[in-house]
C-alpha positions in Angstrom: -104.6 -5.2 -148.2 -102.2 -2.3 -147.7 -101.0 -1.1 -144.4 -103.3 1.6 -142.9 -101.4 4.9 -143.0 -104.0 6.4 -140.7 -102.2 4.6 -137.9 -98.9 6.4 -138.4 -97.8 7.8 -135.1 -100.1 5.5 -133.1 -98.6 4.5 -129.7 -99.0 1.2 -127.9 -98.4 0.5 -124.2 -97.5 -2.9 -122.9 -97.7 -4.4 -119.4 -94.7 -3.9 -117.1 -92.0 -6.6 -117.4 -90.4 -8.0 -114.3 -86.8 -8.9 -115.0 -85.6 -12.1 -113.2 -82.2 -13.8 -113.0 -83.7 -17.0 -114.4 -84.9 -15.2 -117.5 -81.7 -13.2 -118.2 -79.5 -16.3 -117.7 -81.7 -18.4 -119.9 -81.5 -15.8 -122.6 -77.7 -15.8 -122.5 -77.5 -19.6 -122.6 -80.0 -19.8 -125.5 -77.5 -18.3 -127.9 -74.4 -19.8 -126.3 -73.0 -16.9 -124.3 -70.8 -17.9 -121.3 -70.0 -14.3 -120.2 -69.8 -14.3 -116.3 -71.5 -10.9 -116.3 -74.6 -12.7 -117.4 -74.2 -16.0 -115.6 -72.2 -15.7 -112.4 -74.6 -14.7 -109.6 -71.7 -14.4 -107.1 -70.3 -11.3 -108.8 -69.9 -8.4 -106.4 -71.7 -6.0 -108.6 -74.5 -8.5 -109.4 -75.8 -10.0 -112.6 -76.4 -8.0 -115.8 -79.0 -8.8 -118.4 -77.4 -9.3 -121.9 -77.9 -6.0 -123.8 -80.0 -7.9 -126.3 -82.3 -9.0 -123.6 -84.1 -5.9 -124.6 -85.8 -7.8 -127.4 -87.5 -9.9 -124.6 -89.0 -7.2 -122.5 -89.8 -5.1 -125.6 -91.6 -8.0 -127.4 -95.1 -7.3 -126.1 -94.9 -3.7 -127.3 -93.6 -4.8 -130.7 -96.4 -7.4 -131.1 -99.1 -4.9 -130.2 -99.0 -3.0 -133.5 -98.2 -6.1 -135.5 -101.4 -7.7 -134.3 -103.5 -4.6 -134.4 -106.3 -5.5 -136.9 -106.6 -1.9 -137.9 -103.0 -1.8 -139.2 -103.6 -4.7 -141.6 -100.3 -6.5 -141.2 -100.1 -9.8 -143.1 -98.1 -11.8 -140.7 -97.6 -14.6 -143.2 -95.8 -12.2 -145.5 -93.8 -10.4 -142.8 -89.9 -10.5 -142.7 -87.8 -8.9 -140.1 -85.4 -6.6 -142.1 -83.4 -4.6 -139.6 -83.0 -4.2 -135.8 -81.2 -1.3 -134.2 -80.8 -0.9 -130.5 -79.3 1.8 -128.3 -78.5 0.9 -124.7 -79.0 3.8 -122.3 -78.7 2.1 -118.9 -77.9 -1.5 -117.8 -80.8 -3.7 -116.9 -80.5 -6.1 -114.0 -82.6 -8.8 -112.4 -85.1 -7.0 -110.1 -85.8 -4.2 -112.5 -89.3 -3.5 -113.8 -89.4 -2.4 -117.4 -92.2 -0.6 -119.2 -92.1 -0.2 -123.0 -94.1 1.9 -125.4 -94.2 1.1 -129.1 -95.0 3.4 -132.0 -95.8 3.0 -135.7 -93.1 5.3 -136.9 -93.1 4.7 -140.6 -94.9 3.1 -143.5 -93.2 3.1 -146.9 -94.3 1.5 -150.2 -91.7 -0.4 -152.2 -92.0 -2.1 -155.6 -92.3 -5.5 -154.0 -94.1 -4.7 -150.8 -94.2 -2.3 -147.8 -91.8 -1.3 -145.1 -93.1 -0.9 -141.6 -91.0 0.8 -139.0 -91.8 0.4 -135.3 -89.9 2.3 -132.6 -89.7 1.1 -129.0 -88.8 3.0 -125.9 -88.2 1.3 -122.5 -87.9 2.7 -119.0 -87.2 1.2 -115.7 -89.1 1.5 -112.4 -87.6 4.9 -111.8 -88.7 6.2 -115.2 -85.1 6.2 -116.5 -84.7 5.3 -120.2 -82.9 1.9 -120.6 -83.2 1.0 -124.2 -84.4 2.5 -127.5 -85.0 0.2 -130.5 -86.1 0.5 -134.1 -87.5 -2.6 -135.8 -87.9 -2.5 -139.5 -90.3 -5.0 -141.0 -90.9 -5.9 -144.7 -94.3 -7.1 -145.8 -93.9 -8.9 -149.1 -96.3 -8.2 -151.9 -96.6 -8.6 -155.6 -93.8 -7.0 -157.5 -95.1 -4.0 -159.4 -94.2 -3.4 -163.0 -92.1 -0.4 -163.3 -93.2 0.1 -166.9 -91.1 1.1 -169.9 -87.7 -0.1 -170.9 -85.4 -0.8 -168.0 -81.9 0.7 -168.3 -79.0 -1.4 -167.2 -77.6 -0.3 -163.9 -73.9 0.4 -163.8 -71.8 -2.1 -161.9 -71.3 -1.0 -158.3 -67.9 0.3 -157.4 -65.6 -2.1 -155.5 -65.8 -1.4 -151.7 -62.7 0.1 -150.1 -60.3 -2.3 -148.3 -61.4 -3.0 -144.7 -59.3 -2.9 -141.6 -60.4 -6.1 -140.0 -59.9 -6.0 -136.3 -61.6 -9.2 -135.2 -62.8 -12.5 -136.7 -64.4 -15.3 -134.8 -66.4 -18.4 -135.8 -69.1 -19.8 -133.5 -71.4 -22.7 -134.0 -75.2 -22.9 -133.9 -76.9 -26.1 -132.8 -79.8 -28.2 -133.8 -81.5 -27.2 -130.5 -80.8 -23.5 -130.7 -84.2 -22.4 -132.3 -86.1 -24.2 -129.5 -83.9 -22.8 -126.7 -84.0 -19.3 -128.2 -87.8 -19.4 -128.7 -88.3 -20.4 -125.0 -85.9 -17.8 -123.7 -87.1 -14.9 -126.0 -90.8 -15.6 -126.2 -90.6 -15.6 -130.0 -92.3 -18.9 -131.0 -92.9 -18.2 -134.7 -93.5 -21.7 -136.1 -90.9 -21.1 -138.9 -88.3 -21.7 -136.1 -90.0 -24.7 -134.5 -92.2 -26.6 -137.0 -90.4 -28.3 -139.9 -93.6 -28.9 -141.8 -94.8 -25.3 -141.4 -91.5 -23.9 -142.4 -91.4 -25.9 -145.6 -95.0 -24.9 -146.4 -94.0 -21.3 -146.5 -91.0 -22.0 -148.8 -88.2 -22.5 -146.3 -85.8 -25.5 -146.4 -86.8 -26.3 -142.8 -86.7 -24.6 -139.4 -84.4 -21.6 -139.4 -82.5 -19.9 -136.6 -84.1 -16.6 -135.3 -82.5 -13.6 -136.9 -82.3 -12.0 -133.4 -80.4 -15.1 -132.2 -77.9 -14.6 -135.0 -77.6 -10.9 -134.0 -77.0 -11.9 -130.3 -74.2 -14.3 -131.4 -72.5 -11.5 -133.4 -73.0 -9.1 -130.5 -71.3 -11.6 -128.2 -68.3 -11.5 -130.5 -68.1 -7.8 -130.2 -68.4 -7.7 -126.4 -65.9 -10.5 -125.8 -63.4 -9.3 -128.4 -63.5 -5.5 -128.3 -65.1 -4.7 -124.9 -62.9 -7.0 -122.8 -66.1 -8.9 -121.9 -67.6 -5.8 -120.3 -71.2 -5.4 -121.8 -71.4 -1.9 -120.2 -69.0 -0.6 -122.9 -71.4 -1.4 -125.7 -73.6 1.6 -126.4 -75.5 0.6 -129.5 -75.8 -2.2 -132.0 -77.8 -2.5 -135.2 -78.0 -5.0 -138.1 -79.6 -5.8 -141.3 -80.8 -9.3 -141.7 -79.7 -10.5 -145.2 -80.1 -14.3 -145.2 -81.2 -17.4 -143.3 -79.3 -19.5 -140.8 -80.0 -23.2 -140.5 -79.6 -25.0 -137.2 -76.0 -26.4 -137.2 -74.5 -23.7 -139.4 -71.2 -22.2 -138.3 -71.2 -18.4 -138.2 -68.1 -16.3 -138.9 -68.3 -12.8 -137.6 -65.9 -10.3 -139.1 -65.5 -6.9 -137.4 -63.8 -4.0 -139.1 -62.9 -0.5 -138.0 -65.1 2.5 -138.9 -63.3 5.2 -136.8 -63.3 6.8 -133.4 -64.6 10.2 -132.2 -65.9 11.8 -129.0 -65.0 8.8 -126.9 -66.9 6.3 -129.1 -65.3 3.7 -131.3 -67.4 2.5 -134.2 -67.0 -0.8 -135.9 -68.8 -2.5 -138.8 -69.9 -6.1 -138.5 -70.7 -8.8 -141.1 -71.7 -12.4 -140.5 -71.4 -15.3 -143.0 -72.2 -19.0 -142.8 -69.6 -21.7 -143.6 -70.9 -21.6 -147.2 -69.9 -17.9 -147.4 -73.5 -16.7 -147.5 -74.0 -13.3 -145.8 -76.7 -13.4 -143.1 -76.0 -10.1 -141.4 -74.8 -7.0 -143.2 -74.6 -3.3 -142.8 -74.2 -3.9 -139.0 -72.6 -1.3 -136.8 -71.6 -1.2 -133.1 -70.7 1.8 -130.9 -68.3 1.1 -128.1 -67.3 3.5 -125.3 -63.5 4.0 -125.0 
């Protein structure tokens, strides 16, 4: 059944989220981040939540439309395609965050449908703290384009990149379990080997958002001097799966600088050379 286009523009409110130090620290540890800004409670300016902790307090507002029976989302066919986040104000333990979700787009493709959900979060003072866009793909039967298909010209070779940072970090066998507990995302494809294989996967896979968090850690540590407040935005496209135990190499390359903002591109590959994050971009205050 196709997505219900009558729900375009529908908004969903979620209960307020109380941010605790235990939750923010557990999230950082779940993807292997040892940044003192997230873990050292003795810091004079206090603990910060990792920027990507936004996916934790925004999760209920994301799930609301996905599980709305009127929208007709087939969760068994759903794939998280892209995640783009803009950080407007730091979040700290003690904050209370409210988030509103919105069905922002429904687009039909030859092999399924694309569902875009936007999320806006505010703190207890009503100040915006994070804006996100989640792009979901619902797989369907590939449609016959009809007629003779013309061969597509070979894509032009990409221009040389100015690589500014490369770092390899490991995943662990336990990472999907730890990330599921810290993030609240307990999709069985990350936790149940038998279920994962039944839906065509080789076994449990690492959360895409966990992979995104690992690559964001590389950017903060390597280009922000460990200061997460310098990261203004980060967005990625999920292009492949990560198996627990894989090593992830994050390559960061220059995109330019203007109006006090440095932009960099990011690509993540496994030890086999398979790209798992592509078309990623970070914005850093300079």
